[in-house]
C-alpha positions as CSV (number, residue, x, y, z in Angstrom):
1,M,-59.7,-20.7,-8.0
2,S,-61.2,-24.2,-7.6
3,T,-60.5,-27.3,-6.0
4,V,-59.3,-30.9,-6.6
5,I,-63.2,-33.1,-6.4
6,E,-61.4,-36.3,-7.6
7,P,-59.1,-38.2,-7.4
8,A,-58.5,-37.7,-3.7
9,E,-55.7,-40.4,-3.8
10,S,-52.1,-39.8,-5.4
11,I,-52.5,-40.8,-9.4
12,R,-49.7,-41.4,-11.9
13,S,-49.2,-41.2,-15.7
14,T,-45.9,-41.4,-17.5
15,D,-48.4,-39.7,-20.3
16,G,-47.7,-36.3,-20.2
17,D,-51.7,-35.2,-21.3
18,S,-52.9,-37.1,-18.7
19,V,-55.3,-35.5,-16.7
20,Y,-54.0,-37.6,-13.2
21,E,-50.5,-36.0,-13.7
22,N,-49.0,-35.3,-10.5
23,R,-52.7,-34.4,-8.7
24,T,-51.2,-35.5,-5.1
25,E,-53.8,-33.4,-3.1
26,T,-57.3,-34.6,-1.7
27,E,-59.4,-31.3,-1.1
28,D,-59.6,-31.2,2.4
29,D,-55.2,-30.8,1.7
30,R,-56.1,-27.9,-0.6
31,V,-58.9,-26.0,1.9
32,A,-56.4,-26.8,4.2
33,L,-53.4,-24.7,2.2
34,T,-56.1,-22.2,1.8
35,G,-57.3,-21.4,4.7
36,S,-52.6,-20.7,5.8
37,L,-52.5,-18.8,2.9
38,Q,-55.9,-16.6,4.3
39,G,-54.9,-17.0,7.6
40,E,-50.9,-15.2,7.1
41,C,-52.4,-12.4,4.9
42,E,-54.4,-11.2,8.0
43,D,-51.9,-11.7,9.9
44,A,-49.3,-9.5,7.4
45,P,-48.3,-6.1,8.0
46,S,-49.2,-5.4,4.5
47,S,-51.4,-5.6,1.7
48,S,-50.6,-8.6,-1.4
49,S,-50.1,-5.5,-3.5
50,S,-47.6,-3.8,-1.0
51,I,-45.6,-6.5,-0.9
52,W,-45.7,-7.2,-4.6
53,A,-45.0,-2.8,-4.5
54,K,-41.9,-3.9,-1.9
55,M,-40.3,-6.4,-4.2
56,D,-40.2,-4.2,-6.9
57,L,-38.4,-1.4,-5.0
58,I,-35.7,-3.9,-4.0
59,V,-35.1,-5.6,-7.4
60,L,-36.0,-3.8,-10.3
61,P,-34.1,-0.7,-9.8
62,V,-30.8,-3.0,-10.0
63,T,-32.8,-4.8,-12.9
64,T,-33.3,-2.2,-14.9
65,M,-30.1,-0.2,-14.3
66,M,-28.5,-3.3,-15.3
67,F,-30.2,-3.5,-18.3
68,F,-29.9,0.2,-19.1
69,L,-26.5,0.8,-18.4
70,S,-26.0,-2.7,-21.0
71,S,-28.4,-0.7,-24.3
72,L,-26.2,2.4,-22.8
73,D,-22.7,0.3,-23.7
74,R,-24.1,-1.6,-26.4
75,S,-25.6,1.4,-28.9
76,N,-23.1,3.9,-28.0
77,I,-21.2,3.0,-30.8
78,G,-23.6,4.8,-32.8
79,N,-23.4,8.3,-31.1
80,A,-19.4,8.2,-31.3
81,R,-19.7,7.4,-35.5
82,V,-21.7,10.8,-35.8
83,A,-19.2,12.4,-33.4
84,G,-16.4,11.0,-35.5
85,F,-15.2,7.7,-34.6
86,Q,-15.7,5.8,-38.3
87,E,-14.2,8.9,-40.0
88,Q,-11.1,9.1,-37.5
89,L,-10.4,5.1,-37.4
90,G,-10.8,5.5,-41.1
91,I,-12.9,2.6,-41.3
92,T,-15.4,1.8,-43.8
93,D,-18.8,1.1,-43.8
94,E,-18.9,-2.5,-44.5
95,Q,-16.1,-2.4,-41.9
96,F,-18.4,-0.6,-39.7
97,S,-21.0,-3.1,-40.7
98,F,-18.8,-6.3,-39.9
99,A,-17.6,-4.6,-36.5
100,L,-21.4,-4.8,-35.2
101,T,-21.6,-8.4,-36.6
102,I,-18.6,-9.8,-34.0
103,T,-20.3,-7.6,-31.8
104,I,-23.9,-10.2,-32.4
105,I,-22.1,-13.2,-32.8
106,P,-21.1,-14.0,-29.2
107,Y,-24.3,-11.7,-27.7
108,S,-26.2,-14.4,-29.9
109,F,-25.3,-17.7,-27.9
110,V,-23.6,-16.8,-24.9
111,N,-26.9,-16.8,-23.4
112,F,-27.8,-21.1,-23.3
113,P,-25.2,-21.4,-21.1
114,T,-25.8,-17.9,-18.8
115,N,-29.4,-19.6,-18.5
116,A,-28.2,-22.8,-17.6
117,L,-25.0,-21.5,-15.0
118,Q,-27.2,-19.1,-13.1
119,K,-29.4,-22.2,-12.0
120,L,-26.6,-23.7,-10.5
121,I,-24.4,-20.7,-9.2
122,G,-27.1,-18.2,-8.4
123,P,-27.8,-15.0,-9.6
124,R,-26.6,-12.7,-7.5
125,L,-22.8,-13.8,-8.4
126,L,-23.7,-13.9,-11.9
127,L,-25.5,-10.9,-13.3
128,P,-23.4,-8.2,-11.6
129,S,-20.2,-10.2,-12.9
130,M,-21.5,-9.6,-16.5
131,V,-22.2,-6.0,-16.0
132,V,-17.8,-5.4,-14.3
133,L,-16.9,-7.3,-17.4
134,W,-18.4,-5.7,-20.2
135,G,-17.9,-2.1,-18.6
136,T,-14.1,-3.1,-18.4
137,V,-14.6,-3.5,-21.8
138,C,-16.7,-0.5,-22.9
139,A,-14.1,1.6,-21.1
140,F,-11.1,-0.1,-23.5
141,Q,-12.7,1.0,-25.9
142,G,-11.5,5.0,-25.2
143,L,-8.1,3.6,-25.7
144,L,-8.7,2.7,-29.3
145,R,-6.3,3.2,-32.3
146,D,-7.0,0.6,-34.7
147,Y,-9.8,-1.5,-36.6
148,S,-8.3,-4.9,-35.1
149,G,-8.4,-3.1,-31.4
150,L,-12.0,-2.2,-32.2
151,L,-13.1,-6.1,-33.5
152,A,-11.5,-7.6,-30.3
153,C,-12.9,-4.7,-28.2
154,R,-16.7,-5.4,-29.7
155,F,-16.2,-9.4,-29.5
156,F,-15.9,-9.4,-25.8
157,L,-18.0,-6.9,-25.2
158,G,-20.6,-9.5,-27.2
159,L,-19.3,-12.1,-24.6
160,F,-19.9,-10.6,-21.3
161,E,-23.0,-8.8,-22.9
162,G,-25.1,-11.2,-24.3
163,G,-26.5,-13.7,-21.2
164,L,-28.0,-10.3,-19.7
165,L,-31.1,-9.6,-21.1
166,P,-32.5,-14.1,-20.3
167,G,-30.7,-14.1,-17.2
168,I,-32.7,-11.1,-15.9
169,V,-36.4,-12.6,-17.2
170,L,-35.5,-15.5,-16.1
171,Y,-34.2,-14.0,-12.7
172,L,-37.8,-11.7,-12.8
173,S,-39.6,-15.3,-13.4
174,S,-38.7,-16.5,-10.4
175,F,-39.8,-13.8,-8.7
176,Y,-42.8,-13.1,-10.0
177,P,-46.5,-14.5,-10.5
178,K,-47.7,-14.9,-14.1
179,R,-50.0,-12.3,-14.5
180,K,-47.4,-9.8,-12.5
181,L,-44.5,-10.7,-14.8
182,Q,-45.0,-8.3,-18.2
183,L,-45.3,-5.1,-16.1
184,R,-42.0,-5.6,-15.0
185,I,-40.5,-7.0,-17.7
186,S,-41.5,-3.5,-20.1
187,L,-40.0,-1.5,-16.8
188,L,-36.8,-3.6,-17.5
189,F,-37.4,-2.4,-21.3
190,S,-38.3,0.9,-20.9
191,A,-34.3,1.2,-19.8
192,T,-34.1,0.5,-23.0
193,S,-35.5,3.2,-24.7
194,L,-34.7,5.6,-21.7
195,A,-30.6,4.5,-22.6
196,S,-31.7,5.1,-26.2
197,A,-33.3,9.0,-25.3
198,F,-30.0,9.4,-22.8
199,S,-27.7,8.1,-24.7
200,G,-28.6,10.9,-27.2
201,L,-28.4,13.7,-24.5
202,L,-25.5,12.4,-22.6
203,A,-23.7,12.3,-25.7
204,A,-24.1,15.8,-26.9
205,A,-22.7,16.2,-23.4
206,I,-19.6,14.2,-23.8
207,V,-18.4,14.9,-27.0
208,K,-17.5,18.5,-26.2
209,M,-14.6,17.1,-23.9
210,D,-12.9,17.0,-27.6
211,G,-9.4,17.2,-27.0
212,V,-9.2,17.3,-23.3
213,G,-6.2,14.6,-22.2
214,G,-5.7,14.7,-25.8
215,K,-8.4,12.2,-26.4
216,P,-11.5,13.1,-28.7
217,G,-14.7,13.4,-27.8
218,W,-16.4,10.1,-28.7
219,A,-13.7,8.2,-26.7
220,W,-15.0,9.9,-24.0
221,L,-18.4,8.6,-24.3
222,F,-17.0,5.4,-24.0
223,I,-14.8,5.6,-21.2
224,L,-17.0,7.7,-18.8
225,E,-20.1,5.3,-20.0
226,G,-17.9,2.1,-19.3
227,A,-16.9,3.5,-16.0
228,F,-19.9,4.2,-14.4
229,T,-20.7,0.7,-15.2
230,V,-18.2,-1.1,-13.5
231,L,-18.8,0.8,-10.5
232,F,-22.8,0.0,-10.7
233,G,-21.5,-4.0,-11.1
234,L,-19.3,-3.2,-8.1
235,A,-22.5,-2.4,-6.1
236,A,-24.9,-5.1,-7.9
237,Y,-23.1,-7.6,-5.4
238,F,-24.4,-6.4,-2.7
239,L,-27.5,-5.0,-3.7
240,L,-29.4,-8.1,-6.2
241,P,-31.6,-11.0,-3.8
242,N,-30.5,-14.0,-4.7
243,A,-34.4,-15.2,-4.5
244,P,-37.4,-14.0,-3.2
245,T,-37.1,-15.4,0.3
246,S,-33.5,-13.9,1.1
247,A,-34.4,-10.1,-0.2
248,P,-34.1,-7.8,2.6
249,F,-37.0,-6.0,4.5
250,F,-39.4,-8.9,4.2
251,T,-41.0,-10.2,7.5
252,E,-41.1,-14.3,7.2
253,T,-44.7,-14.2,7.2
254,E,-44.0,-11.8,3.7
255,K,-41.5,-14.5,2.9
256,E,-43.8,-17.4,3.4
257,F,-47.1,-15.4,1.8
258,I,-44.7,-14.6,-1.4
259,K,-43.2,-18.4,-1.8
260,R,-46.7,-19.7,-1.5
261,A,-48.2,-17.3,-4.5
262,L,-45.1,-18.3,-6.4
263,H,-45.4,-21.9,-5.8
264,E,-49.4,-22.0,-6.6
265,D,-48.5,-20.3,-10.3
266,G,-45.9,-23.8,-10.9
267,I,-42.4,-21.6,-10.5
268,I,-39.9,-22.9,-8.2
269,L,-37.9,-20.5,-6.7
270,V,-33.6,-20.7,-7.2
271,G,-32.1,-22.9,-4.3
272,E,-34.9,-25.4,-4.4
273,Q,-34.1,-28.9,-5.2
274,D,-35.7,-29.3,-9.7
275,N,-35.4,-33.0,-10.7
276,D,-36.6,-32.1,-14.0
277,Y,-32.8,-30.0,-14.5
278,T,-32.6,-32.3,-17.2
279,W,-30.8,-32.7,-21.2
280,T,-34.6,-34.0,-22.0
281,E,-35.9,-31.0,-20.4
282,F,-33.3,-28.9,-22.5
283,W,-33.9,-29.7,-25.8
284,R,-37.3,-29.8,-25.2
285,A,-38.0,-26.4,-25.6
286,F,-36.5,-26.2,-29.4
287,I,-40.0,-28.6,-30.1
288,Q,-42.8,-26.2,-28.5
289,P,-44.8,-24.7,-31.6
290,H,-45.4,-21.6,-29.1
291,V,-41.1,-21.7,-29.0
292,I,-41.5,-22.0,-32.2
293,L,-43.3,-19.3,-33.7
294,I,-42.6,-16.5,-30.4
295,A,-38.4,-17.4,-31.4
296,L,-39.5,-16.2,-34.8
297,S,-41.6,-13.3,-33.9
298,G,-37.9,-12.6,-31.9
299,F,-36.2,-12.3,-35.0
300,F,-37.9,-10.2,-36.5
301,N,-38.9,-7.5,-34.4
302,G,-34.8,-8.4,-33.3
303,A,-34.0,-6.9,-36.3
304,T,-36.0,-3.6,-36.3
305,V,-35.4,-2.8,-32.5
306,S,-31.6,-3.6,-33.0
307,G,-31.4,-1.8,-36.1
308,L,-33.3,1.4,-34.5
309,A,-31.1,1.5,-31.5
310,Y,-27.8,1.5,-33.8
311,F,-28.8,3.4,-36.8
312,L,-31.4,5.8,-35.6
313,P,-28.8,8.8,-34.7
314,S,-27.8,8.6,-38.6
315,I,-31.2,8.1,-39.7
316,V,-31.9,11.3,-38.1
317,A,-28.9,12.9,-39.3
318,G,-30.3,11.6,-43.0
319,L,-33.6,13.6,-42.6
320,G,-31.0,17.0,-42.6
321,Y,-30.1,17.0,-39.0
322,S,-26.7,17.0,-38.1
323,G,-24.0,16.9,-35.3
324,A,-25.3,17.6,-31.5
325,E,-29.2,18.3,-33.2
326,A,-29.5,14.8,-34.6
327,Q,-28.1,13.5,-31.1
328,L,-30.6,15.8,-29.5
329,M,-34.2,14.8,-32.1
330,S,-33.6,10.5,-31.4
331,V,-34.6,11.5,-27.6
332,P,-38.2,12.1,-27.8
333,P,-39.7,9.0,-30.8
334,F,-37.5,6.7,-27.6
335,A,-39.4,9.0,-24.8
336,V,-42.3,8.5,-26.1
337,T,-41.9,5.0,-26.8
338,A,-41.0,4.7,-22.3
339,V,-44.3,5.5,-21.3
340,L,-46.5,3.7,-23.7
341,S,-44.8,0.4,-23.1
342,I,-45.5,0.6,-19.3
343,V,-49.0,1.7,-20.1
344,S,-49.6,-0.9,-22.7
345,S,-47.7,-3.6,-20.1
346,Y,-50.0,-2.9,-17.7
347,L,-53.1,-3.8,-19.6
348,A,-51.8,-6.7,-20.7
349,D,-51.2,-7.7,-17.7
350,H,-54.2,-7.2,-16.4
351,Y,-56.0,-8.8,-19.1
352,A,-53.7,-11.4,-19.9
353,R,-53.5,-10.6,-23.4
354,R,-50.2,-11.0,-24.4
355,G,-50.8,-11.9,-28.4
356,L,-53.3,-9.0,-28.8
357,T,-50.5,-5.9,-27.5
358,I,-48.1,-7.7,-30.0
359,I,-50.5,-7.9,-32.8
360,I,-51.7,-4.2,-31.8
361,F,-48.0,-2.9,-31.5
362,S,-47.0,-4.9,-34.6
363,S,-49.7,-3.2,-36.8
364,I,-48.4,0.1,-35.1
365,T,-44.8,0.1,-36.6
366,T,-45.7,-1.1,-39.8
367,I,-47.9,1.8,-40.1
368,G,-45.0,4.2,-39.4
369,L,-42.7,2.3,-41.9
370,S,-44.8,2.4,-44.9
371,I,-45.0,6.3,-44.2
372,F,-41.4,6.4,-43.9
373,L,-40.6,4.4,-47.1
374,G,-43.4,5.7,-49.1
375,S,-43.4,9.8,-48.0
376,Y,-40.6,12.8,-48.9
377,A,-41.8,15.5,-46.8
378,T,-38.9,15.5,-43.5
379,V,-41.5,16.5,-41.3
380,V,-43.7,13.4,-42.4
381,R,-40.3,11.0,-42.1
382,Y,-39.7,12.3,-39.0
383,G,-43.0,11.9,-37.0
384,S,-43.1,8.6,-38.9
385,L,-40.6,7.7,-36.1
386,F,-43.5,8.1,-33.4
387,L,-45.2,5.3,-34.3
388,L,-42.1,2.5,-36.2
389,V,-39.8,3.2,-32.4
390,P,-42.6,2.4,-30.2
391,G,-44.5,0.4,-32.1
392,S,-41.2,-2.2,-32.3
393,Y,-39.8,-1.3,-28.9
394,C,-42.8,-2.1,-27.5
395,I,-43.5,-5.6,-28.7
396,A,-40.2,-6.8,-26.8
397,P,-41.9,-7.4,-22.7
398,P,-44.9,-9.4,-24.3
399,L,-42.6,-11.5,-26.2
400,G,-40.5,-12.1,-23.0
401,A,-43.9,-12.8,-20.5
402,W,-45.2,-15.0,-23.2
403,M,-42.4,-17.3,-23.8
404,S,-42.0,-17.3,-20.1
405,N,-45.8,-17.4,-18.8
406,N,-45.7,-20.4,-21.3
407,T,-42.8,-22.1,-20.8
408,A,-42.1,-24.6,-17.5
409,P,-39.9,-26.0,-16.1
410,T,-37.1,-24.3,-15.4
411,L,-35.1,-25.1,-17.3
412,R,-37.2,-25.4,-20.4
413,R,-38.5,-21.9,-19.9
414,A,-34.4,-20.9,-19.3
415,T,-34.2,-22.3,-22.6
416,A,-36.6,-20.5,-24.6
417,L,-35.5,-17.6,-23.3
418,A,-32.3,-18.3,-24.2
419,L,-33.5,-18.8,-27.8
420,L,-35.4,-16.0,-27.8
421,S,-33.0,-13.8,-27.0
422,T,-30.7,-15.5,-29.5
423,M,-33.1,-15.3,-32.7
424,S,-33.5,-11.6,-31.5
425,N,-29.7,-10.9,-31.8
426,V,-29.5,-12.7,-35.0
427,G,-32.0,-10.5,-36.5
428,S,-29.6,-7.7,-35.2
429,I,-27.3,-9.4,-37.7
430,V,-29.5,-8.9,-40.4
431,S,-30.5,-4.8,-39.3
432,A,-26.3,-4.4,-39.0
433,W,-25.6,-4.7,-42.7
434,V,-29.0,-4.1,-44.3
435,L,-29.2,-0.7,-42.6
436,G,-25.1,-0.5,-42.4
437,A,-23.6,-1.4,-45.5
438,L,-26.6,-2.6,-48.0
439,S,-29.3,-0.1,-48.3
440,A,-28.3,4.1,-48.7
441,P,-28.9,6.8,-46.6
442,P,-30.6,9.0,-46.4
443,R,-33.4,7.3,-47.1
444,Y,-32.7,3.6,-46.7
445,T,-35.4,2.2,-49.1
446,G,-34.2,-1.5,-49.2
447,A,-33.5,-1.9,-45.3
448,I,-37.1,-0.4,-44.5
449,S,-38.7,-3.1,-46.7
450,V,-36.8,-5.7,-45.1
451,L,-38.6,-4.1,-41.7
452,L,-41.4,-3.4,-43.2
453,A,-41.6,-7.4,-44.1
454,F,-40.5,-8.7,-41.5
455,Q,-43.3,-6.7,-39.1
456,L,-46.2,-8.5,-41.5
457,G,-43.9,-11.4,-40.6
458,I,-44.9,-10.7,-36.5
459,F,-48.4,-10.2,-36.7
460,A,-48.9,-13.0,-38.8
461,C,-46.9,-16.0,-36.2
462,A,-48.7,-13.8,-33.5
463,M,-52.4,-14.5,-34.5
464,G,-50.9,-18.3,-35.3
465,N,-49.9,-18.4,-32.1
466,V,-52.8,-17.2,-30.2
467,L,-55.3,-19.0,-32.2
468,W,-52.6,-22.8,-31.2
469,L,-52.5,-21.8,-27.3
470,R,-56.8,-20.9,-27.1
471,A,-56.8,-24.5,-29.6
472,E,-55.1,-26.1,-26.9
473,N,-56.7,-24.6,-23.8
474,R,-60.2,-25.8,-24.9
475,R,-58.9,-28.9,-25.8
476,R,-57.4,-29.4,-22.1
477,E,-60.6,-28.1,-20.8
478,R,-62.4,-31.2,-22.7
479,V,-60.4,-33.6,-21.6
480,R,-60.7,-32.6,-18.1
481,A,-64.4,-32.8,-18.2
482,E,-64.5,-36.3,-19.7
483,A,-62.6,-37.2,-16.5
484,G,-64.8,-35.4,-14.3
485,V,-62.3,-33.9,-12.4
486,V,-61.7,-30.0,-11.8
487,A,-58.4,-28.4,-10.8
488,E,-55.8,-24.9,-10.8
489,V,-53.0,-25.0,-12.4
490,D,-50.4,-24.4,-9.4
491,G,-47.9,-26.7,-7.9
492,P,-44.2,-25.7,-8.6
493,G,-42.4,-27.8,-11.3
494,L,-45.6,-28.7,-13.6
495,K,-44.4,-28.8,-17.5
496,N,-46.8,-26.6,-19.8
497,D,-47.8,-29.9,-21.9
498,S,-49.7,-31.1,-19.2
499,V,-53.4,-31.2,-19.7
500,W,-53.5,-29.0,-15.7
501,Y,-51.2,-26.3,-17.4
502,T,-53.7,-22.9,-18.8
503,Y,-51.7,-21.3,-21.8
504,V,-51.5,-17.1,-21.2
505,L,-53.4,-16.1,-24.2
């Protein structure tokens, strides 16, 4: 940790690159602050690591379960399709793809207003409300009788569910310092792979209720999963803390430690005054080079991840498996994904290397897609799923962490995360059509070729972003050195285009 040597007085500049932007603390102030923080840590009944572990126990189970249920309820239509849903409703492949598209359209754009709204009404009210609403819609899918009803349900499912992922990432970014964030996002995203694995197991069991109450097995799949989601959403109103300082089971000393640790990382907490919550900051998010590159990567990877979430049971069925066997054979690749995502994110947090993680996993996905495309052997093609599923799913956590780490202040970060989610969902529209209607099973040659090109695009974007961020960091170091000032990046509200801001690579 370094200290401000000069200037000793407050110096302001309207130039975002000025080294004198908002530096108001003297060396004595900084020493006093450091001493105070160290003193409080010594007085605290637990170490720093145990404080963050306690935070994990309070926050992560609730948010992870929310996202788990979100993934389960959005993608269970793929399991229902294998169980006869499409045939019994009498809809074509094109109509099925259009139903998925209807889900994705509101899902893609509702996250901008919901992320802005989260700051105003608080996550404790907003996030559980979304869970209750989409759970209700999911359950109603079990009562469907025609195609028009399906379109209505899928539209409202996307509308109520769309703001959850960027909302949770924004929420976690106000609870954890930058270098602790990707592991938590990875635990969150592991819920996606676990949901995809669990959905196969759950679907294989629930569809055996076929005929109970005069309903087909796929109807019970929607009803039971939706009902559980509603119940958990109601419980989340009482389980989810609004801010780190309002989380239960922390002492006042621990709360002060958390608050200062977050402030030193430039993080403004929920309920604190934010003078930069303006339209100017909203629009500035769209012209940041790193935001554009990460969002483009999100589009490319969203197509792959969404395609696997919706169509992997159908892809496995095309390899010669059928019925419950196809549901169960889709489980192992997602189980591997959950473990690999957590391990890789721990290493990425430890070494603060988001871009390298993305480059590695896009390469793994490219290899897996190439094998699937080039081979005609069933065993080899099924084995390729153990590369392309973990590879693509493990790209999502570093994308979210990279965007959050390198975008400030709060509104700019919220907008950038919403943009990443929107671009990922637009990619989902592509996969809904290339895998659902425009590329014939069982080889899906056209779709796999498109996804292969997208993974090469991710590799190029990640490499370009690493090079740009490294060059920008070096430029800012030179500017600070020329001014004769040494400083650490701290203080809530610091903008990422300030010369004091150091980007995470």
